[in-house]
C-alpha positions in Angstrom: -24.3 -81.8 -87.2 -25.2 -79.7 -90.3 -26.6 -82.9 -91.9 -29.0 -83.6 -89.0 -30.1 -79.9 -88.9 -30.9 -80.0 -92.6 -32.7 -83.4 -92.2 -34.8 -82.0 -89.3 -35.7 -78.9 -91.3 -36.7 -80.9 -94.4 -38.8 -83.3 -92.2 -40.4 -80.3 -90.5 -41.4 -78.7 -93.8 -42.8 -82.0 -95.1 -45.0 -82.4 -92.0 -46.2 -78.8 -92.3 -47.5 -79.4 -95.9 -51.2 -79.8 -96.5 -52.1 -83.4 -97.1 -53.3 -82.5 -100.6 -49.7 -81.5 -101.6 -46.9 -83.9 -102.7 -43.3 -83.2 -103.6 -42.6 -84.1 -107.2 -39.6 -83.8 -109.5 -39.8 -81.9 -112.7 -37.4 -82.5 -115.7 -34.8 -80.6 -113.8 -33.1 -80.8 -110.4 -35.5 -79.0 -108.1 -38.7 -80.2 -106.6 -42.2 -78.8 -107.0 -45.4 -79.4 -105.2 -48.5 -80.6 -107.0 -52.1 -79.8 -105.9 -55.3 -81.3 -107.1 -56.8 -79.3 -109.9 -60.1 -79.7 -111.8 -59.4 -80.2 -115.5 -59.5 -82.1 -118.8 -56.9 -84.4 -120.1 -56.7 -85.7 -123.7 -54.7 -88.9 -124.1 -52.7 -89.8 -127.2 -55.3 -92.5 -128.0 -58.0 -89.8 -128.2 -59.6 -90.6 -124.8 -60.9 -87.5 -123.0 -60.8 -87.5 -119.2 -62.6 -84.9 -117.0 -62.2 -84.7 -113.2 -59.5 -83.8 -110.7 -55.8 -84.3 -111.5 -52.7 -84.2 -109.3 -49.1 -84.4 -110.6 -47.3 -87.2 -108.6 -43.9 -88.6 -109.0 -42.4 -90.2 -106.0 -40.9 -92.7 -108.3 -39.2 -90.8 -111.2 -39.5 -93.6 -113.7 -43.3 -93.7 -113.1 -44.2 -90.0 -113.1 -47.6 -88.9 -114.2 -50.9 -87.7 -112.9 -53.3 -89.2 -110.4 -56.8 -89.0 -111.8 -59.8 -88.5 -109.4 -63.5 -88.2 -109.9 -65.0 -84.8 -109.1 -66.2 -86.3 -105.8 -62.5 -87.1 -104.9 -62.5 -90.8 -105.6 -59.1 -92.0 -106.9 -59.6 -93.6 -110.4 -56.2 -94.3 -111.7 -52.6 -93.1 -112.4 -51.9 -91.8 -115.9 -48.3 -91.9 -117.0 -47.0 -88.6 -118.5 -46.0 -90.4 -121.8 -49.7 -91.2 -122.5 -50.9 -87.6 -122.3 -51.3 -85.4 -125.4 -52.9 -82.3 -123.8 -53.9 -81.2 -120.3 -55.9 -78.2 -119.2 -56.1 -77.5 -115.5 -58.3 -74.9 -113.7 -56.4 -72.1 -112.2 -53.5 -70.0 -113.4 -50.6 -68.0 -112.2 -51.9 -64.4 -112.2 -48.4 -63.0 -112.2 -47.9 -64.5 -115.6 -51.4 -64.9 -117.2 -54.8 -63.4 -117.4 -56.4 -66.8 -118.2 -58.4 -68.9 -115.8 -56.7 -72.1 -116.8 -53.2 -73.5 -117.3 -52.4 -75.4 -120.5 -49.9 -78.2 -121.1 -48.9 -79.9 -124.3 -46.8 -83.1 -124.9 -43.6 -83.0 -126.8 -41.6 -86.2 -126.9 -43.7 -87.8 -124.1 -43.1 -84.9 -121.7 -45.5 -82.2 -120.7 -44.7 -78.5 -121.1 -46.6 -75.6 -119.7 -47.7 -73.0 -122.2 -46.6 -69.6 -121.0 -47.9 -67.3 -123.8 -50.5 -67.8 -126.6 -50.3 -65.1 -129.2 -47.6 -63.9 -131.6 -45.0 -65.5 -129.3 -45.7 -69.0 -127.9 -43.3 -69.8 -125.0 -43.2 -73.0 -123.0 -41.4 -74.4 -120.0 -41.3 -77.9 -118.3 -42.8 -76.7 -115.1 -45.9 -78.6 -113.9 -47.2 -75.6 -111.8 -50.6 -74.1 -112.1 -50.6 -71.5 -109.3 -48.6 -73.2 -106.5 -45.5 -71.0 -107.0 -46.6 -67.6 -108.3 -44.3 -66.1 -110.9 -42.0 -69.2 -111.3 -40.7 -69.7 -114.8 -38.3 -72.6 -115.4 -35.7 -70.2 -116.8 -34.1 -68.8 -113.7 -30.4 -69.4 -113.2 -29.1 -72.3 -115.2 -32.5 -73.4 -116.5 -32.9 -70.8 -119.3 -32.4 -73.5 -121.9 -35.7 -75.1 -120.7 -37.8 -72.3 -122.0 -38.4 -72.6 -125.7 -40.7 -71.1 -128.4 -42.8 -72.8 -131.0 -43.1 -71.0 -134.3 -44.7 -72.5 -137.5 -44.5 -75.9 -135.9 -40.8 -75.7 -135.1 -39.2 -75.6 -131.7 -36.9 -72.7 -131.1 -34.3 -73.1 -128.3 -32.4 -70.3 -126.7 -28.8 -70.2 -125.4 -29.5 -67.5 -122.8 -32.3 -65.6 -121.2 -31.2 -62.5 -123.1 -31.9 -64.4 -126.3 -35.4 -65.2 -125.2 -36.0 -61.5 -124.4 -34.5 -60.4 -127.8 -36.8 -63.0 -129.6 -39.9 -61.5 -127.8 -38.7 -57.9 -128.5 -38.2 -58.7 -132.3 -41.6 -60.4 -132.5 -43.3 -57.3 -131.0 -41.3 -55.0 -133.3 -42.6 -57.0 -136.3 -46.1 -55.8 -135.1 -44.9 -52.2 -134.7 -44.6 -52.5 -130.9 -41.4 -51.1 -129.4 -41.1 -52.8 -126.0 -38.1 -54.1 -124.2 -38.0 -56.2 -120.9 -35.5 -56.7 -118.2 -37.0 -60.1 -117.1 -38.7 -62.9 -118.7 -41.5 -62.6 -116.2 -42.2 -59.0 -117.4 -42.2 -60.1 -121.0 -44.7 -63.0 -120.4 -46.9 -60.8 -118.3 -46.9 -58.1 -121.0 -47.7 -60.6 -123.8 -50.6 -62.2 -121.8 -52.2 -59.1 -120.3 -52.1 -57.3 -123.7 -53.4 -60.4 -125.5 -50.4 -60.5 -127.9 
């Protein structure tokens, strides 16, 4: 009985979705919804694509982005492993004061850049503004947030380690600021252009 109720609820929520949204799987166990966003993609071979992009991964082994012309005509699917950088219009205003969301490729997977100044934090979430405030560090996923400093990836064992890292970087600049949540730290860094 419980199984049929859960199936009915999941089918109902799928039918209620806007046709422009799809369920996709990130590099972790929960699903995210991708929306078409205007943007620019740089492929590893140097090709620059401009148009509309939508993250799509109904088949996990073939995840990537659907590429559309600005008029909405589907052009082709681009596998994630071919992408070097991606900039999409729109941003999560709970985290950033920018008008775009930036992604970089590391080991053939895209990572969203969360901060841009003295601390550069990344997560594997392919959201632009679909789920406001979501950082792929909640619960057991804290290990998915990492920093890049002097070209090196810095991984963290716990969320408190990320917050301590941010606090220490700010202290090096003479700023005494502590945070209770990673969302607060990211918001502070971005809105103070640090």
